N, C-alpha and C positions, 0 to 999 in steps of 0.2 A: 718521438720515435728515438730518438738518444737516450730520452728520459728512459722508454720503454725497455730499453734492451740494457742498461744500466742497473736495471732492478731486476731484471733474469738473470745477469752475469753475479748480482749479490748473492741472489738466491741460491744458486748453485754453490757457491761457497761457502757460503754458511752451512748447507748443505754435507757437504763433503768436508768441514770442520769438525763437524757435530759427534759424526761415527769416533772419530779420533780421540776426541775430548773422551767420549763416552768409554773408548777403550782403554784410555790412559785411567780414569778412572774405576776402570774392572781389574786392571792389572795391579793398581796400590792398593786395593779391597786385598787380591788375591794377597799380595806378601805379606800383608798385616796376619792375616788368618795363618799364615804359614809363620810368621813366626810368634803367634800366639801359641798355636801348638805346639811348638818346639817349645818355647818358655813353659808349660804345662809337662811337656816330657821332661823336660830338662827336670823338670820339681818332681814328678811323678817318679823320675830314676832317683834320684837324691831322698827322696823319703825308702823307697824298697831299697837302698843301698845302708841305711839307717838301720831300719828292719832286719836287715842280714847282718847287721852290725853286734845288734843286739841279742838276736839269738844263736850267731858266735858267741857271742860272752858268755848268755844262758848254758852253751853245751860246754862249753870248755871250764866252767866253775864244778860240772856235775862229772868231769871226769878223775878218772883215777890220779892220787899223787904220791909223789913219795920217791926216795933216792932206790928203791928197789923196783920199782915197776918198769925201767928200763932193762931188765932182766926177765920179761912178761915176752914171750915170743908175739908177732907182730901180726900170725895168721895162725888158723888152725881152730883146733878144739880149746888150746891152751893160753889164746890170745884172748883177751878184753871182750870182744866182739864174740867168740866162742863159749867163751865162759859165762856170760851173762843168758846163753841158752838153754843151760844145762843146770840143774838142782846142786846145791852147794858140794854136796860129798861127792857126785862127777866131776862138778867141774875141779874140785883141788886135785880129783887123781888126774887131771889132764896138767899142770903145773907141778916142772919137776922138783919145783925148790920145796913145795910141799909135800916129799912123798913118804916122810918120817911119819908127819900127822895124819897121813890117811892110811899109812900101817896100821897107827895107836886106833882111826878109826873103826877100820875092819878087827882088828882083835877085838873092839871092846863091843863090836857088834851093835853100831849106833850109826850104819851107811842108809840103811832103811828110813830110821828114825828122822836124821840129818834133812834127806833127800825130801822126805813126804809134810816135810814140817812146814808152816808158812807164814812168811815176814818177819824171817828173825835176823839176829845180825851173828856173825860169827868172827871175834878174833881167831885166827889163824898164828902159830906158831912157824918159822920157817924150820927147816932141816938146821939148820945153826941155831937157833934156840934150843933144839932139843940137845944140839953139840956140846951145849954148856951142863948138860947134868952129868953128871959120874956115868959110866957107862954099866959098870953096876946097880948101882941105884934108879937108871932109864930103865934096864934090861928086865928088875924087879918089877917095877911098876907095868909094864907093857905086857908080862907073865899076871898080873893081880885084875884081873879083871874090873872087876870094884871097883878100886883105888883109881883106873886107868879112866871107866866113866865118869868115877866123879872128876877125876880134873878136868877132861875133856867136856863136860857137860858146863864145869865154869868157865867157858869159852862161850858158850852161847848167851845170847839175850833173845827173851821171847818177844821184841819189835824188830822192826828196821829202823837203825838207827843213819840219820845223818853227819856229814861232818861238823855241821853248827850245833848238833846235839850233844859232843864231846868234848863241850869246852869247858863243862862245870857239872859233870854228869855224875848219878847216879843209880843205879841197873840191876835190878834181878835177873839172876842167870838161872839157867834150868837144872845149874846142880841145888840152888832154893838158897844162896847164899848172894852177898851185893858184888860188885866191883865198883869203882870208882874210875873216870875219865878226867882230864884238863887237857887243856893246851890252846891254838887256836892257829886259823889260816890252815897250812902245809904242818904243822908240828903238833901232835899229840902224844900222849903219855898214859898207858892204863896201871890202877895199881902204883902213881908214880915210878913203876919199875920198867915195863917192857914199853918200846917206842912204836909207835908205828911205820912202818916202812915202806908200804904200799898202800895208801888207804883208799876207801870210795870204791871196791872192783865191788862189780852186780853180776851175782846168777841170776838164775830163775826162781828163787824163792827165799835168797836174802843180799845182805849188805857185809863184802865183807874188809877185815882190814888185819891186815896182815903184818905180824906182831914180832920182834927181835928177841922175846922172852917169854918162858913159860909161864904161865899164868899156875899160880898154888892157890887152891881154897884153903880159909882159915883156920877149919877144923876138919 
């Protein structure tokens, strides 16, 4: 009889211990799963962060550059974002630093020509660039439509040029002669005379490089 009671007690004790052991195993498995999930989440977050960094770098490399870019408004139609929405002549008209160029383009009757052109590059002289020309000479050119058209179309290349294209380039202009570019990084010159002071500016139909000297065709 005593032996039977002891067997029953052992059976009851085993039955009580078994659920606890299973519960412990279950908890360990849950923690392991959570740890694996956390590890995977961390790896995923790290990969995402790397992707964002790479994307940010690409975007940064595609931004306008140069000392004169700081003068461009940060918002509105004259900002970089605003100019990107308009064709080039309209975009230039919203940039106060290009008002003399815009006046010249209007006098030459080239507004529609530039706005309707596709995939072009414009080397855009600043007001200060035009100010380097003696006033009497500038006034004479502004009133000579044929000569003015010749000079202005010399500033336009019939393809979109990225900064890397300017490193050692020679390009046909709409005026039918060539201009040359050189440089690297964020320092470029055109015809060994005009410096790019704000480059890689995007408009709806053109890439624009703002320069500090008016370019003159050789003939």
